[in-house]
N, C-alpha and C positions, 0 to 999 in steps of 0.2 A: 497555444501559440503555433501557428502554421508558418513554417519557414517559406520565404518568398521564392526559394529555389526548388520547392516541392511542387508537384502537380496533383491537385485534388479536384476531382470531378464535382461540378455543381449539382450532380445527381447523387452524390454520396451524402450520408447523414453522419455528421461529426458531433459528438456530445460536448458537454461543458468541460473546460480545463484539460483539453486534449493537446498534446504536443506532437507535432509532425516535423521531422527533421528534413534537412536539405536533400534534394535528389531522390526523395521518396515519391512514389506514384500510387495514388489512391483512385481506383476506377469507379465508374458509376455502380449503383446498386450495392454499395458497401455501407455497413453501419458500424460505427466505432463508439463504444461506450465511454461515459464520463471518466475523466482522470487517466485515460490510457496514454502511454508514451510510446511513440513510434520513432525510433532513431533514424538517422540518415540512411539512404540507399536501401530502402525496403520497397517491395512491390506487393500491393494488396489488390487482388483482382476481383472482378465483379462476382457477386454472390457471397461475399465474405461478411460474416457477422462477428464482431469482436466485443466481448463484454467490458465491464467496468474495471478500471485500475489494472489493466494488463500492461506489459512492457515487451516490446518487440525490437530486437537488436539488428544491426546492419546486415544486409545480405539475405534476409529472410524473404521468401516468396510464398505468399499465402493465397489460396483460392484459384490457382491456375488449373486449366482443364486437365482431367486425368490422363494418364498414359495407359488407357484401356481401349483396345481396338473395338470394343462394343459400344463405346461412348458415341452418341449420335448428336451431340450439341444440345442436349436437354438442359434446361435451366435448373441447376442444382446449387448446393451451398456448402460452405465451410462455416461451422458454428463453434466459437471459442468462448468458454465461460469466463467468469470474473476472476481477477487476480492471477492470471496465468502469465508465465514468463516464457518467452520464445527467444532463444539465444541465436547467435550468429549463424547465418546460412541454413536455417531450417526451411524445409519445403513441406507444404501441406496442400494436397490436391482436393478439388471439389469431388462430390459424390457423383454417382451415375444413377440411372433409373432403378437400380436395385434397391438402394436405401434413400436416394435423393439428397443425401448429405454425408459429409465427413464431420465428426463432432469431437471436440476436445473439451473436457470438463473444466471446472473451476479449480483454482489453486494448484495448477500443474506447473511443472518445469520441464521444458524440452531443451536439452543441452545442444551444443553446436552440432551442426550437420545431421540432425535427426530428419528423417523423411517419413511422412505419414501419407499413405496413398489413399485412393478413393474408397469411400464407404467404410472407413475405419471408425470405430467408436472407442474413444479413450475416456474413461471415467474421471471423477474428481480425485484430486490429491495424488496424481500419478507423476512420477519422475522418470523420464527416459534419458539415459546417459548418452553422451556424444556418440554419433555414428550409428545409432539404432535406426533400422529401416523396417517399417511395417508395410508389407504388401497389402493390396486391397482386401477389404472385408474382414479385418481383424477386430476383435473386441477385447479391450483391456479394462 
């Protein structure tokens, strides 16, 4: 179900049984896997790939361009695995030409206010507690 007060680009790919809440913005070149729930007031920017059965809570911003002065507008991605929970106000930035992506594995929990910067790689089954901030290029 896509709430009529959300904005979903017709160039985004939305899987089966996806819920998108009010005032959520989904940009072009976004892929959302089956069964994912995106609560109200979430921003999902171009280049984001979200796996199946994920849940994203209000205030999250995913796929925004990195805060890296070397970033030159290259087309990079954020890739999120299946069954990952992203809590309120989490921010995840796209990669740069160094790794071309920021990746979060499957079965992860990112608690409130976590920040994952450009080119970070977070493996499967990782829990990041509230207010954890990963600067660019970290591997967990």
